[in-house]
C-alpha positions in Angstrom: 168.2 -200.0 -83.5 168.8 -196.4 -83.3 167.5 -196.2 -87.0 164.2 -197.4 -85.0 164.5 -195.0 -82.6 165.1 -192.0 -84.9 162.5 -193.2 -86.8 159.5 -193.5 -84.0 160.7 -190.0 -82.8 160.3 -188.3 -86.2 156.7 -190.1 -86.1 155.3 -189.1 -83.1 156.6 -185.1 -84.3 155.0 -185.4 -86.9 151.7 -186.7 -84.9 152.0 -184.0 -81.6 152.7 -181.0 -83.8 149.5 -180.7 -85.8 147.9 -181.0 -82.5 149.9 -178.2 -80.6 149.2 -175.9 -83.4 145.7 -176.2 -83.0 146.0 -175.1 -79.3 143.6 -172.3 -78.4 145.6 -169.0 -77.5 146.6 -168.4 -74.2 144.7 -168.3 -71.1 143.9 -165.3 -69.4 145.3 -165.2 -65.8 143.3 -162.2 -65.4 140.3 -163.9 -66.1 141.0 -167.2 -64.2 142.1 -165.2 -60.9 138.6 -163.4 -61.5 136.6 -166.3 -61.5 138.2 -168.7 -59.3 137.4 -169.4 -55.5 139.9 -167.9 -53.1 142.9 -170.0 -52.8 144.9 -171.0 -49.3 148.6 -170.0 -49.1 150.3 -172.4 -47.4 152.6 -170.4 -44.7 156.7 -170.5 -45.9 159.5 -170.8 -43.4 161.8 -169.5 -46.2 161.6 -166.0 -47.7 160.2 -165.6 -50.9 161.9 -164.0 -53.4 160.7 -159.9 -54.3 158.0 -160.4 -56.9 158.7 -158.5 -60.3 158.5 -154.9 -60.4 156.5 -152.9 -63.4 158.2 -149.2 -63.9 154.3 -147.2 -65.3 155.5 -143.6 -66.4 152.8 -140.8 -67.1 153.6 -139.4 -70.9 150.9 -137.2 -71.6 147.0 -137.1 -72.5 146.0 -140.9 -72.3 149.5 -142.6 -72.9 151.4 -144.3 -70.4 154.2 -146.2 -70.8 154.5 -149.6 -69.3 158.4 -151.2 -68.8 158.2 -154.7 -67.7 160.8 -157.0 -66.1 161.5 -158.7 -69.3 162.4 -155.5 -70.9 159.1 -154.8 -73.1 158.2 -151.2 -73.3 154.7 -150.6 -74.3 152.7 -147.1 -75.0 149.0 -147.0 -74.5 146.8 -144.6 -76.6 150.1 -143.9 -79.2 150.1 -141.3 -81.5 154.0 -140.8 -81.3 153.0 -136.8 -79.5 154.1 -138.2 -76.1 157.9 -139.7 -75.6 159.7 -140.9 -73.1 163.3 -142.2 -73.6 163.4 -145.0 -75.5 160.6 -146.0 -78.6 158.3 -148.3 -77.5 158.4 -152.4 -78.7 154.4 -152.3 -78.6 152.1 -149.6 -78.7 148.3 -149.5 -78.4 145.5 -147.6 -80.2 142.1 -146.4 -80.2 140.5 -144.1 -82.9 138.0 -141.8 -81.0 140.5 -138.9 -81.8 143.9 -138.2 -84.0 145.6 -137.8 -80.1 145.0 -141.7 -79.2 146.4 -143.0 -82.6 148.7 -142.9 -86.1 148.2 -144.3 -89.3 151.9 -143.7 -89.7 153.8 -144.8 -86.6 157.5 -145.0 -86.4 158.8 -148.2 -88.4 160.5 -149.2 -86.0 158.1 -150.3 -83.8 157.7 -154.0 -84.3 154.2 -154.5 -82.6 151.2 -151.7 -83.6 148.1 -153.1 -82.2 144.8 -151.2 -83.2 141.5 -151.4 -80.9 139.4 -151.0 -84.0 138.8 -153.7 -86.7 138.4 -153.5 -90.5 134.9 -154.4 -92.7 132.8 -153.5 -89.9 134.7 -156.4 -87.5 135.6 -156.0 -84.1 139.5 -156.2 -83.2 140.4 -159.1 -81.5 143.7 -159.2 -79.5 145.3 -161.8 -77.7 148.7 -162.5 -78.2 152.1 -162.5 -75.9 154.7 -160.5 -76.3 157.9 -161.7 -74.4 156.8 -161.3 -70.8 153.5 -159.8 -71.2 149.8 -161.3 -72.6 147.7 -158.3 -74.3 144.3 -158.5 -74.8 141.5 -156.5 -75.6 137.4 -155.9 -75.0 135.8 -153.8 -77.5 133.4 -151.1 -76.6 131.5 -148.6 -79.1 132.3 -145.1 -79.8 130.4 -142.3 -80.8 130.7 -140.8 -84.5 133.1 -138.1 -85.7 130.7 -134.8 -86.5 129.8 -134.7 -89.8 129.7 -138.5 -90.2 126.0 -139.0 -92.4 125.7 -142.6 -91.5 122.8 -141.9 -89.6 123.9 -144.1 -86.5 124.9 -142.3 -83.4 127.8 -144.6 -82.3 130.2 -147.2 -84.0 129.8 -150.8 -83.0 133.3 -152.2 -81.4 135.0 -149.1 -82.9 137.3 -148.9 -79.7 139.1 -151.0 -77.1 140.3 -151.3 -73.8 143.2 -153.1 -73.2 144.6 -155.2 -70.9 148.1 -156.1 -69.8 149.1 -159.2 -67.7 153.0 -159.4 -66.8 154.8 -159.9 -63.6 151.4 -161.4 -61.7 149.5 -158.3 -62.7 146.6 -157.3 -64.7 146.6 -154.0 -65.7 144.1 -152.4 -67.7 143.6 -149.1 -69.6 140.1 -148.1 -70.4 141.0 -145.7 -73.5 138.8 -143.2 -75.0 135.4 -144.7 -73.4 131.9 -143.6 -74.5 129.8 -145.5 -72.2 128.9 -147.7 -69.6 129.9 -151.3 -69.5 127.7 -153.7 -69.2 128.1 -157.1 -67.3 129.5 -159.0 -70.0 132.2 -156.3 -70.4 133.0 -156.6 -66.6 133.3 -160.3 -67.3 135.4 -160.2 -70.2 137.9 -157.5 -68.3 137.8 -159.5 -65.2 140.3 -158.6 -62.4 142.6 -155.1 -63.1 145.1 -154.8 -60.1 146.0 -151.1 -62.0 143.4 -149.1 -64.1 143.9 -146.1 -66.1 140.8 -144.1 -65.9 139.8 -141.2 -68.1 138.2 -138.3 -66.0 137.9 -135.0 -68.4 133.9 -135.6 -67.6 133.0 -134.9 -71.7 135.0 -135.8 -74.2 134.9 -139.4 -73.1 132.0 -139.9 -70.6 130.2 -138.1 -67.8 132.2 -138.3 -64.3 129.3 -139.6 -63.3 129.4 -143.2 -65.4 133.3 -143.4 -65.1 132.9 -143.3 -61.4 130.6 -146.1 -60.8 132.6 -147.9 -63.6 136.0 -147.2 -61.3 133.8 -148.3 -58.0 133.0 -151.5 -60.0 136.3 -152.3 -61.3 137.5 -152.1 -57.4 141.0 -152.0 -58.6 144.3 -151.5 -56.1 145.2 -148.5 -57.7 144.0 -146.0 -60.2 145.7 -144.0 -62.4 143.4 -141.1 -63.7 144.1 -139.8 -67.5 142.6 -137.7 -70.3 141.9 -135.3 -67.0 142.0 -131.1 -68.8 141.0 -129.2 -66.7 138.5 -131.6 -64.3 138.7 -131.4 -60.9 140.1 -133.9 -59.0 138.0 -133.8 -55.9 135.1 -134.0 -58.2 135.9 -137.4 -59.2 137.3 -138.5 -55.7 133.9 -137.5 -54.4 131.7 -139.3 -56.8 134.1 -142.7 -56.3 133.6 -142.6 -52.6 135.4 -142.9 -49.6 136.8 -146.6 -49.9 139.4 -144.9 -52.3 142.4 -143.1 -51.2 144.7 -140.4 -53.0 148.3 -140.4 -53.2 149.8 -137.4 -54.4 153.4 -137.8 -56.2 155.7 -135.8 -57.8 157.0 -138.3 -59.8 156.2 -139.5 -63.4 156.4 -143.0 -63.0 155.6 -145.3 -60.1 157.3 -148.8 -60.1 154.7 -151.8 -58.7 155.0 -155.0 -57.7 152.5 -157.8 -57.0 153.6 -157.5 -53.5 153.4 -153.8 -53.3 149.7 -152.7 -54.4 148.4 -151.2 -51.6 145.6 -153.0 -49.3 142.9 -150.3 -49.7 142.3 -149.4 -53.5 143.9 -146.2 -54.2 144.4 -142.9 -57.0 147.9 -142.2 -57.5 148.1 -139.1 -58.9 151.6 -138.7 -61.5 153.1 -135.7 -61.9 151.2 -134.0 -64.6 148.4 -135.8 -64.3 
């Protein structure tokens, strides 16, 4: 009898393994929540556990460090020039300028994610690392000075990276060079926190990036790539529906429970 049960179990496992291997990659919860109808949440009479927090630290330029509840450390637009504490476990990169990527990152970093593809193909990032699901939405970039290809833009040359962790949808717009169309917004889905370049020249105009910021309407906007851009100009363009929160710290801790009720631009020290 035992031999029969063991043989049956082995046969069942052999049948299931190919099916499991062919399952599609994990679905984005941020896309699912953006497309779903509002849910009715039943009233709970017992105290709910506090939502897990993500810590976000501004390191400089376009590099933010994201520390997840599961202990994963992520660095955005990583060139190696901006370090905060221990080495990251995951780095994302964009190739618009050398300050946004490194072709020779520290070999101890286990996950290096490029926002550009090879052989003219777009980068496709869709993977779970620890407690974080990471995906990308490709955008075009302007060519370098001296490039004689004849085209103004490199198609799918950069990426917007999206990090889904602890019930939060965190987006990094990267070195964005053009307006986003409806297909981009559809692929991005809902963002709770978004990192936005506001230099107004090297990436795109303040008018352009302000329109994108207003349409995304994330609860938290973290400016980056600022240089000498007066913050007041950006605030005037995104409108009165956004509040401003100036902080002297380099880091903030955020959870689903502590997202501001009104969209807020948070300025961390040094931004």
